[in-house]
C-alpha positions in Angstrom: 32.8 11.8 2.3 30.3 9.3 1.3 30.9 7.4 -2.0 28.4 6.0 -4.5 28.9 3.0 -6.5 27.1 3.4 -10.4 26.1 1.2 -13.0 24.6 2.6 -16.2 22.8 0.5 -18.7 24.1 2.4 -21.8 27.7 0.9 -21.0 28.8 -3.2 -21.6 27.9 -4.9 -18.2 30.7 -6.3 -15.7 31.3 -9.6 -16.7 30.0 -12.4 -13.7 34.0 -12.8 -13.0 34.9 -9.4 -12.5 33.5 -7.6 -9.2 33.6 -3.8 -10.2 31.0 -0.7 -10.6 31.0 1.6 -14.0 32.4 4.2 -11.7 32.5 5.5 -8.3 31.5 8.9 -7.0 34.0 10.2 -4.5 33.2 14.1 -3.2 33.4 16.4 -6.8 35.6 13.3 -8.6 34.2 10.6 -10.3 37.0 7.6 -11.1 35.6 5.4 -14.5 36.4 1.6 -14.7 38.2 1.1 -17.8 36.3 0.4 -20.8 36.8 -2.1 -23.6 35.7 -1.6 -27.1 32.3 -3.9 -26.5 29.5 -3.1 -28.0 27.0 -2.6 -25.1 24.2 -4.4 -26.8 26.6 -7.7 -27.4 29.2 -7.8 -24.8 31.5 -8.2 -27.7 34.7 -6.3 -29.3 33.2 -4.4 -32.2 34.9 -5.4 -35.5 37.5 -3.3 -37.3 40.5 -3.4 -35.0 42.2 -0.7 -32.7 40.5 2.4 -34.0 37.1 1.0 -34.2 37.5 -0.2 -30.7 39.2 3.2 -29.6 35.8 4.7 -30.7 33.5 2.4 -28.8 35.6 2.7 -25.8 35.3 6.6 -25.9 31.2 6.0 -26.4 31.4 3.8 -23.5 33.3 5.9 -21.6 30.5 8.8 -22.6 27.7 6.8 -21.5 29.2 6.2 -18.1 29.7 10.0 -17.8 26.5 10.8 -19.2 24.8 8.5 -16.9 26.6 10.0 -13.8 25.7 13.9 -15.2 29.0 14.6 -16.8 30.9 14.4 -20.0 34.4 13.9 -21.3 34.9 17.7 -21.3 35.4 17.4 -17.2 37.7 14.7 -17.8 41.0 15.8 -15.7 43.1 12.1 -16.1 43.2 9.3 -18.7 45.0 6.4 -18.7 45.2 4.3 -22.1 46.4 0.7 -22.2 47.7 -0.5 -25.5 48.4 -4.2 -26.4 50.4 -2.9 -29.5 52.4 0.4 -29.3 52.6 0.2 -32.9 49.1 1.5 -32.8 49.6 4.4 -30.6 49.8 7.1 -33.3 46.6 5.9 -34.9 44.6 5.6 -31.4 46.1 8.7 -30.2 44.3 10.5 -33.2 41.1 8.4 -32.4 41.1 9.5 -28.7 42.1 13.1 -29.2 39.0 13.5 -31.8 36.3 13.5 -28.9 38.0 16.6 -27.1 38.3 20.5 -27.9 41.6 21.6 -29.2 44.1 22.6 -26.1 41.4 21.0 -23.5 43.2 17.7 -23.2 43.1 16.0 -19.9 46.2 15.0 -18.2 47.3 11.1 -19.7 49.3 8.1 -19.2 49.7 5.6 -22.2 51.0 2.1 -20.9 51.5 -0.8 -22.7 50.5 -4.4 -21.5 50.9 -7.7 -22.9 46.9 -8.5 -22.7 43.5 -7.2 -22.2 40.3 -9.0 -21.4 38.2 -10.2 -24.2 41.5 -9.7 -26.2 40.8 -6.3 -26.9 43.3 -4.1 -28.2 42.6 -0.7 -26.2 41.5 0.0 -22.8 40.8 3.1 -21.5 39.8 4.6 -17.7 39.4 8.2 -16.3 38.8 10.7 -13.6 36.4 13.4 -14.2 35.7 16.4 -11.8 31.8 16.9 -11.8 
């Protein structure tokens, strides 16, 4: 199986200190690198706290998926990384708003001590093309 390493202008660029692609296509699956709540135009975290960052993360994921010709509706597995589990309910509500009712991918949520750029939330996913 050939691998295709993908980067898309609509998503925040990888920082010079990090070596990764936005996504890797492997057969009929797309493995999407974790996205932060960074505005692609500035590469800075959006203001407004965890919920605002969650919405930006989801927009960044949508940009990567669109670049690969797919959507969030094709996500099969998602991992959410949170620096503060007190934000779980708010992040969950923002995240769920991007999916049709009853069409949620499998998911794991992990508490972490810190994220790049000082982010509050990061999300990666696997989608079936």
